[in-house]
VMD Tcl script that draws the C-alpha trace (Angstrom):
set ca {
  {56.80 135.13 136.22}
  {58.72 131.91 135.58}
  {60.34 131.55 132.20}
  {58.83 128.82 130.01}
  {61.01 125.82 129.32}
  {62.40 125.45 125.84}
  {60.80 122.82 123.63}
  {62.83 120.68 121.22}
  {61.43 118.65 118.33}
  {63.17 116.84 115.49}
  {60.97 117.77 112.55}
  {62.73 115.76 109.84}
  {65.68 113.43 109.33}
  {67.26 111.56 106.44}
  {68.46 112.56 102.99}
  {68.31 116.23 102.03}
  {68.79 118.36 98.95}
  {72.27 119.88 98.75}
  {72.77 122.41 101.52}
  {74.57 125.74 101.43}
  {75.91 126.48 104.91}
  {76.11 130.20 104.04}
  {72.42 130.39 103.20}
  {69.71 131.17 105.75}
  {67.53 128.55 104.06}
  {67.51 125.06 105.52}
  {67.78 122.14 103.11}
  {64.66 120.34 101.88}
  {64.03 116.76 102.92}
  {64.22 114.23 100.06}
  {63.60 111.01 101.97}
  {62.99 110.15 105.63}
  {65.53 107.39 106.33}
  {68.42 106.33 108.53}
  {69.96 104.21 105.75}
  {72.31 106.40 103.73}
  {73.77 105.35 100.36}
  {77.57 105.46 100.25}
  {77.81 107.98 97.42}
  {79.81 111.17 96.97}
  {78.18 114.39 98.18}
  {75.06 112.73 99.63}
  {73.60 115.09 102.25}
  {72.08 113.61 105.42}
  {71.15 114.71 108.93}
  {68.19 116.18 110.78}
  {66.38 119.43 111.51}
  {65.72 120.42 115.12}
  {62.99 122.92 115.93}
  {63.48 124.93 119.14}
  {60.59 126.87 120.67}
  {60.94 129.28 123.61}
  {64.71 128.90 123.60}
  {66.10 132.25 122.44}
  {69.67 132.72 123.65}
  {70.27 129.09 124.60}
  {73.57 127.52 123.58}
  {73.36 124.19 121.77}
  {76.40 121.92 121.53}
  {76.51 119.49 118.63}
  {78.69 116.51 117.85}
  {78.87 114.19 114.86}
  {80.43 110.84 115.73}
  {81.55 109.13 112.53}
  {83.03 105.74 111.75}
  {86.79 105.62 112.29}
  {87.66 107.86 109.35}
  {91.41 108.30 108.97}
  {93.12 111.57 108.09}
  {95.84 111.77 105.42}
  {98.39 110.44 107.91}
  {96.20 107.49 108.91}
  {95.15 108.89 112.30}
  {91.46 108.59 113.19}
  {89.66 111.94 112.94}
  {88.09 113.33 116.10}
  {84.30 113.68 116.12}
  {83.16 116.92 114.50}
  {81.73 119.29 117.12}
  {80.73 122.87 117.68}
  {78.08 125.10 119.17}
  {75.37 127.45 118.04}
  {73.07 129.91 119.80}
  {69.30 129.84 119.37}
  {68.51 133.09 117.56}
  {64.81 133.49 118.29}
  {61.90 131.81 120.05}
  {60.79 129.79 117.03}
  {64.04 128.59 115.47}
  {65.24 125.67 113.35}
  {68.72 124.21 113.05}
  {70.06 121.69 110.53}
  {72.75 119.28 111.72}
  {74.13 117.19 108.91}
  {77.09 115.96 106.95}
  {78.03 114.80 103.49}
  {80.34 112.11 102.16}
  {83.65 112.81 100.42}
  {86.24 110.68 98.66}
  {87.30 108.05 99.34}
  {83.88 106.62 100.14}
  {84.95 103.19 101.46}
  {86.15 104.61 104.80}
  {82.87 106.48 105.42}
  {80.75 103.31 105.64}
  {79.26 102.62 109.07}
  {77.33 104.45 111.77}
  {77.24 108.24 112.03}
  {75.67 109.44 115.30}
  {74.55 113.06 115.46}
  {73.82 114.59 118.86}
  {72.63 118.01 120.04}
  {72.87 118.91 123.73}
  {71.57 121.84 125.76}
  {72.89 122.43 129.27}
  {74.58 119.01 129.21}
  {71.38 117.13 128.32}
  {70.75 115.44 124.98}
  {67.81 117.15 123.27}
  {68.13 115.40 119.88}
  {70.07 112.47 118.48}
  {69.90 110.20 115.47}
  {72.18 107.48 114.13}
  {72.52 107.08 110.38}
  {74.09 104.02 108.78}
  {76.05 104.59 105.58}
  {75.78 101.44 103.49}
  {77.55 100.51 100.27}
  {74.81 98.09 99.23}
  {72.29 100.95 98.95}
  {74.52 103.19 96.87}
  {73.47 102.13 93.37}
  {69.76 101.65 94.09}
  {69.37 105.02 95.80}
  {71.23 106.82 93.01}
  {69.01 105.24 90.38}
  {65.90 106.06 92.41}
  {66.81 109.75 92.71}
  {67.93 110.04 89.07}
  {64.64 108.52 87.95}
  {62.73 111.02 90.10}
  {64.53 113.94 88.46}
  {66.67 114.96 91.44}
}
mol new
graphics top color blue
foreach p $ca { graphics top sphere $p radius 0.5 }
foreach p [lrange $ca 0 end-1] q [lrange $ca 1 end] { graphics top cylinder $p $q radius 0.2 }
display resetview
């Protein structure tokens, strides 16, 4: 019997509640958006659902604006891999902003590949002009 092909679906993307990478729980979506306010500790990314993919290796990369390290050299994209743990599995790929904020403004492209093929990607734009409005919106909503 031929093995079924894995199915990949991005189930949410945008701003999320704070995420604990040590927890088994995925973060909760706050707002579906690709426009990210340039504020400290804002959490953004996407959740990928994988069906019929147990054992597959996923490679992920986060391409960020030209963020310099402490010596002024541009940081390499953040990358890694993860294995699909069961046949109905979800994975959160995201990032957060840290000080100083001004060098984090721009496009952040997040990509997940399986066997050399892109199975999910999303570009988020971190914008300074949204910073104050988004913060006020979330404070007023009780977040």
